[in-house]
N, C-alpha and C positions, 0 to 999 in steps of 0.2 A: 373599119375606117378610123383613123386616128382623129381625136377631137382637137380642134385648134387650141393653141396655147394663148392664155390671157396673162397680161403683165401686171394688171392691177384690177381691183374691184372694190366696190363700196356698197354697203347696205344702209338704208335710212327708213325712218318712220316719220311721216309728215301728217300732222293733224291740223284741220281747219276748223276754227271756232272762235271763241272769245277768251282771251287770256290776259293776265296781268304780268307783263314782263319783269317788273321790278322785284317781284318776290323770288324769281329764279336766280339763284346764286350758288356757286359751288358749296358754300357752307350750309345752305339749306338742304342740299342733297345729302351731305354727310350727316347733318344733325338728325335727319329722318331715316338714316341708315339705308338710303337708296344706293349710295356708293360708300365704300370703306374710307375711313379717315385718311389712309395712306394716299388715296387719290388726290387729296388736297395738296400734297407736296408738289405734284406735277401739274396743278391746275393753272390755266392761263386765262385771265379775265380780260376780254377786249373792251366790253362796255356793259354796264348795268344801268338801265334808264327806264322811265315809265313807258317809253315807246319801243324799246328793244333791249334784249339781254343776249349777249353773245360771249361764249367762253368754251374752253376745252378742258377735258380731263385727259390723262395719258392715252385713253383708248376710245374716247367718244367726243364729238363736237356737238354743242347745243346752241341753237338760235331760237329765240322766242320773240315774235312780233305780237301786236295786239290781236291779230287774226290768224296767226300761224305759229305752230310749234314744230321744230325740226330737230331730230337727233340722228346722227350719222356716225358710222365707223368704217374704217378700211381694214380692220382686223377681223378676218374670217372667224377666228376663235371667239370673238365677242359679238357675233350676230345674235345669239340667244340672250346674253346679258343686255344687249341693246333693247330687245323686246321687253325684258324684265324691268329695265329702268323705266320705260314708258308706262308699263302697267303699274308699277309701284307709285310713280309720280301722280298718275291720274286716279289712282285709288284714293290717294290723299286729297286730291283736288277734284273730288267727284262733282262739286258744284260748278266746275268750269264746263260750259256747254261745248261739245265737240260735234260738228256736223258732218265732217268728212275725214276719212282715213286713207292714207296712201302707204302701201308697203312696197318698197322700192329696192331695186338692185341695178347697179351699173357695172359693166365689165368692159375692160379695155384690151383690145387686141392690136398687136403690131404686125403688120404684113411684112413678109420677108424681103420684098423689094417693091419698086414703084409700080411695076406691071400688076402684081398681085393686089396692091392697094387700089388701083384703078378698077381692077376686075370686080372687086366687091361693090364699088359704087355703080359700075356699069350693069351689074346683074340686078341689084336692088332697084335701080332707077335707070332704065334704058334711055339712051340719049337720042333715039331716032327723031322724036318730035323736035327736040331742041337743036339738032343739027341743021334743021331747015331755017333757023333764024339766028343762031349764035355761031361765032367762029370757034373752031377747035382750039385747045382741048377743053371740053366741057367736063366738069367734075362735080360730084355730089358733095355738098357742104353739110346738109342735114335733111332729115325726113322723119315723119311720124306716121304710124299706122295705129288703128284702133279696132278693138274687137269686143263683143259682149263677154261678160263673165260666163263661165260654164257651171257655176255653183248657184246656190240659192240666194246669195248676197246681192243686193242692188248695187250696181256700179259698172265698171268697164275695165278693160285691159288696154294699156297704151305702150307701144314700143317705139323708142326714138333711136335713130342712128345719126352719128355725127362724125365727120372727119376730124382728125387731130394731126398735129405736126409729126414729122418723122415717121410717116406711113402708119399712123395710129387710127384706129376706128373704135369709137365708143358706142356700145349698145346699152340703152337704159330701158328697164322694165318697170312699169308702174301698175300696181294692182290697187285700183281705186274702189273705195266702198263708201256709199252714202249711208250715214247713220241716222236712224230715227230716235225719237225721245226715249224709247224703251230698249234700244239696243245697248248691249254691254261691250264697251271697249275691251275690258278684261277678257271676256269670252271670245271675242273675235280674234284678238291678237294671240291668245293662247292656242286657239284651234287652227288659225290660218297663216300665222307668220312663217312657219317652216315650209308649209305648202307653197306660199308665195315665193319664198327664196328658191325652192327647188324648181318651180315653174319658170321663174325668171332665168335661172341658170340654164335650163334646157333650151329656152327660147334664144338666149344670147349665143349659146354654142351652136345651135342649129342654124341660126341666121348666118353666121360666119362660115360654117362648114358648107352649107348649100350654096352660098355666094361664091365660094372658091372651087366648086366642082368643075 
């Protein structure tokens, strides 16, 4: 069976904890050799403020709030460098408390036509119940499902499906980990990042493939 084709994808690392956004600046990352100096040439700073820092390098976008750090990339070749950037950053900022980790993958599929697009939604969310109270045509906008983790880490797996324009369907995978005081962000990202990306890719592909059967 041929795997469905995906037109775009994005990986991200999200940390929940306590952060000081104003220290996060492209020059800080270059000064500590987390990114090469050449990345500064393509850096685009949207805002650096005590409550929020938001900027991009050519290959990664970073947003820091007082309670959340997010780094994301749409370049598959930089999925491992994304992990390394987060590890290097918080090895330097070991005093910053991090309570939760999210390892995420989003993949976008474009259906070949309207019928195929509706078939995905009809399969994932049958409309029988809704047809008794709503006029046709009923369409899936978004849905989320959750599952326990299958490894020893505390947390959960969440998969979200969302309709997009032009027959698009977005599948988002979140591998959530609750971190204790003695847990090592370095160790968990080093061991589980590639596993999470592989698991997310399998789930995204399987979801679309099974929905189109």
